[in-house]
Structures are given as C-alpha cells and as structure tokens.
N, C-alpha and C positions, 0 to 999 in steps of 0.2 A: 619096554626101553620106547620113549618116542622117539621121533626122525626128526619132529620139531624143532628148528633152531632158537636161539633167544631175540624176541623180537627184538628190530631196528630203533636204536634210541627216537631217528629223528622221527620216523612214523608216529612211534609213541607219543612224543612231543606234539605232533599237529593234532594227534586223535585228543591229546588233553585240552591243548587250545581252540578246538570247532564245536565239543561237548559245553560248553558253558552259552556257545549262539543256541543251540538246540535248545535248552533250557527259556528263553529268553520269547518275548511277547514280540507284538507287533510294534508298541509306543518302547519298548527296552530297546531291541533291533535299532530303532530309528535314532532314540539319544545315544546310545552306542556310537553312529556310524558317525551324527554330530559333531560328540566328543573329539573322536579319533582325526575330524577335517574337521576346523573351525571356520575353515574357507566356505566350505557346505553351509557351515550354519550362519553365516555372514549375511550369503545371498539369498539365503531364503529369509532372512529380518528385512533385509532390504527388498526382495520384492514385495512379500507381506505388504510393509508396509507403504510404500511407494501406491501397490494398488487400493490401499484403505484412504490412502491420500488422496488420490486420482476419483475415487467413487463418492467419498464424501463431497470432494471442490467442485467434480464437473455437475453431478447430477441436479443438484440445483435447476442450474441452467440449463441441462436438458429437460427438466420440468417444465421451465419457464417456456423453452421454446413449446414444447408439447400443448400448454397453455395459449400460447400468442397464437398459432397457426388453426386453432379450434373454433368455432366457429360459435356465437356467443351461444346460441338455444343448444348448444351442445356439450358444454362444458360438465356438465355430470358424467358423463358418459367417459372423461378420461380416465386413463389407467394409468398404474407406475409405469409402462413403459411404450402408451400408445395413446397418441391423442384421440378423439373424438372425432376428428371430420378434420379436414385440413379448407383453411380460407385464410392464408395470408394478409389479406385485403387491412388486417388490422395494424399492420406496418406502416402503412398508407394514412388509413385514417388518424394517429396519434399528430398528424403532422399538418391537422387542416380541422375546423369546423366539423363539428357531427348533426350541432343542430344547436337550438339557443342555449340549453343547459348546459351543452361540453362545449362551448366556444373557447378549445385549449390548442396554441401552439407550443405544442411541446419542443419544438427547435430553439425557440427562444431562452426556455429555463434551461435546454442544453449548454446555448450560449454563454447562459449569465456564471451559470458553473466554470465553465470551461475558460473566461475571461477572467473573472476573477482570483480563480487558479494558476493563470498563469501571472499575474502582476503579485499579485501573494508571494509565487514564488521566486522572481526576479528581485521583491524587495527583501524577503530573505537570505537569498545569497549574496544581495548587496551589502547588507550588512552584518551578516553571517560573516562574510571573508574578511572583514576590516574586522571584527570581535576574532575573529578566528588566528589571525596572525597578530596581534597584540599579545592575546593569550597563548601561542604558539612557539612566536620566535623572540618575542621582549622578553624581558628580566627585569622584575619592579616590585618594590615592597605591599605585601596584601596580595599578590596575582590569584594564589590558590583561596584565600576568601571569598574573593570576588569571582570567581572559577564557580566556585561551591554554592555562592549566593547566584548567579544565572541560569542552575543548572535545577535547582531547588523550584522555581519557579513551573520549568516543566511537569513537576510530582503533585498541581493541586488542579483540583478536575474544571474543568471549564465553567461549570454550575455556581465555583465559588464566584466568580467575575462578573455573572449576568449583571445583579442589581446593579453597580455602579456604574458600570460598562452603559446599560439600560437608561440610566437617570442622565448619565453625561450628554449619549446622544441621541436622547430627548429635547436637552434642552437647547433653548436657541440662540444662538448667536450672533452678535449683529454683524459681527467681518464678516462672518457667511454668505449672509442677506443677498450682498451682491451676484454668487453663484448658486445659491440653493434659494428654493421659492417662501420656506419659512426662517430660514435659516442654523436647520438641526437637523445633522445626517442619518436621520431613521429613514428606511427606504433607499437609501444608498449604498452603492460598494465599498465607502469608506468604512459606514458601519459594520461591513463583515472583514474586510479587506485588514483592517486596524487590529483589530483582536485576534484576529485567526495568526497572522503573521507573529505576534509577540507569544503566542503560545507556542508553535512549532519552530521557533527561534534556536532554543536553549539544543534540540537535537542536531540541528543544520552548522552551530557553534563548536559544538563537543565533537562532529565528524571533519569538519573542516581542518581544525586545530591539531589534528589528530594524522592529519598529513600534511599541514604547512610544516611540523615539528621536525618532519624526515626529511625536508628539502636540503641540500650542501648548503653550507653559507657562505661557501664559496660561490654559487652561483649568482646568488641575493650581490653578494661584492662584490665581485665584474659587475652587473649590470649599472652599481650605485656608481663605480671604477668610469663609465660611461656618461655621465651626470642626468641616473636616471633619481628619481626622488624614492621614499619608499612605496607610495601609494603607487607609483611606475614601475618596480617592481611588482612590487604583488602580481596585478594584472597584467603585469608584459613576461612574469619569468614565474611565479611562485604558482599562481592557478594556471596554467597551459599546463603546467608539469601535474600536476593535480588534479587535472581532469578526471579521472575513475572516482575519486570524493566528492570533486563537483558535481556529478553526474546522479551520484546516489544522494548527495542532500539534495538534491531538486526535484528529484522523479519521488524520493518517499513525502517532499513538502508540497507536490504538485499534488499528487494521488490521498494524501489526509484533505487535504483544502476541497480537494473536489469532491471528496464524499461527504464534506463537513453538512451537517444538518441543525446542528444546534442552533450557534448564530446567527445562523441563513436563517433561520425559520423562525429567530425571534426578533430578527433588528430588521425585518420586512413582513407586509401584508398579506403574503402567498399571492400576490400578482406579479406575470413575465412582465409588467414593464415596471416595475419596484424592484428587479435584481433578485427576486427571489430563487431557490437555485433548483436545480434537477429534481431533489428527490417531491419539493413539492408541485414539480410536474404531474410525479406518477402518482401522487397522490388525490391529483385533481380529479382526476378519472373515478373518485367516490362521486355518486351522488346522493341525495337526499333516502330514495327507497328505492337505488339499484347501485351495486358497483361492477363496472364492467374490468372484469379479469383480465380477460383477453388486451385489452388494451395496456393493463398495467402493467402484462409480462410482457407484453411490446417493447412498451417505455421502458421498462430495466433494462433489456438488452440491450436499446438501443444504446442508452443512457453510459453502458461497461465501453459500447466500444472505443471511445479516447483514449483509457485507459491501459484498455490491452495492448492496442498499437504502439502506445506511449511504452510500457514495458516490453513488448517485442522487439522492438527497436532497440531501447536501451538497456535490454538485459545483459550484454557482455559486459558493460558500463557498472550497470550496478554491482556484480556478481565480484571483477576484479575492485569494484572499490569497498565492499567489503569485507573481503577478504588481505587487499593489504593495506586497509585500516586496522586490522589486527594485527601487524607484524611493527615490531621497530629496529629500525636499523640502525 
C-alpha cells in the first residue's frame, strides 16, 4: 500500500500549464510573449520602424559628409562608413572661383532659391488666407464645386503646364519693356514665382480653410462690432488664432518651392545672375571632362541648412498644425 497522497490540484495545474512552454521553440516562445503582452509588441515595432527610418534618412547625409571631407584624389577610397581622408576645404571652395572652368559662387544660387521661396510663400499665404476665409467661413451657392475645382489643380503634374507657360514667359510684352530689357519674363524670378505659387496654392487653401472654419463666430462678430471690416477681422483675429495652421502652410510651401527644380531649370538659362536655383549650382560642378564629387557633396549639405534650420525652429508649430487641423471642434 503506497503512502503517497493525491497530488495537489494547484501543482498539477501549474505543471500542465508549463508543459506547452517546454515544447515551444525560440520563435514560438517570443510570439507567445508578444501576444500575452501587446504593449511590448507595439514598443518593439515602434523601435524597429524608428531605427529603420533614421538609418535610411540620415545615412545619405552621412555619406555626403564623408565624400565632402575626402580629398578629390582619394574619392575612390571612400567606404560605406569611413572617408578616404580629411580635407574640409570643399566647404570653402564652393563659395569662390576655383579656376576659369569652375567660376561658381554657390552662395548666389542659394540666395536665389531662398528669395524665390520666401516671396512665393508670402504670396501664397496672402492669397490662401483670403480664399481660406471665403471657403471656411462664408456660405454661398456653388461653394463646394468651386472648392473642388481649386483642389483639382494640385492633381496635375507641373509638366502639364510647361508648354503654355514657356510660351507666355518668352513672349515680349511692350508694357514690360520699361522694367525688363526685352519685355519677357524669361530669366526673371517672376517666371518661377508665378507658376510655383499657383501650383502650391490649393494645399495652403485647404489647410487654412480647415483652421479658419474652427474659429468661433463670436470672436469675429466682436471684432466687427468694434468697426473692423471682414479683411481686418481676418488678419487681426482669425489669422493670429490660426497661427499653427499658417505656420504649417508656410513651412510646407517654403520647403517645396526651395527644393523646386523643374520650373526653375526651364525658366532660366542656369546662370546664378539669371536667378537659377541652388540645384543648378550643385550641378554646376560637373565639367566636360571631370565631376567634382566632393564639391557637389559639400554644396548639397550647405543647401540643406536653411530648410533644416527652419524645420527645427518651427517644428512645434508644424506638429500642432497638422494635428489640430485634423480635429473638428
């Protein structure tokens, strides 16, 4: 007769529950832990996606920096993670003439893009503010079809407008001859500002319309009771209260125009004094018999700095604008 008593039910249940874990492999055990703890799975997916995004986004700039600081004769020694030498003089050479072949003042190209982007942004925000007020706060017949018509413009590729715009800007207008040498807009900043502002205007209208529609009517009515006109109420009350949306539309427009190359390259002859953009300056370091890759890399890094500084300064407004504009209060 055995003296062993019956096995305790809790111990038996524990052994039974642990038995499946003994049969699981590494992958099955990890998957079971992720299922039992979804927060851990979400964190792991977030970290993997973040690391992948940072590597794929920042590595090209790291590689450009390695090429920029590598002497011209050692570019073949550049590896995936180490430069072929150390010579930062390329960041100085891009701002002055190297020889008769490469007489390039890259800062002038950057100034052209910066000025064109600034003027286009101010013009776009001004027109978009008026249009956004009309679509966001006024009620009139045909409002929705008109808004859709405006938004459809942004669906067309820029190349669809090139032929008519090229003929228009290459036409000599007698009324412009007192201001321009031949009376045409070719090789002038207006040939770039006008089309890019019109192309990127619908997005700014949509963003500002969303913000303006959320401003309480009582605030505008109070301003109008004090004797302010609709335009005055727009720029004194509604625009300041919609600062995140205005900042978002402005930054997105500035970045897009600053990086614009299609119209800029076709409406100018590529010279800095003829308002060619900064991308033309980067490509200007390509010669007939050689390509100065280290100078192109240095110029690319310098060209990114204005936009990088702008995004760092306005990042809070951009995030706030993109999130608040998605909520209907």
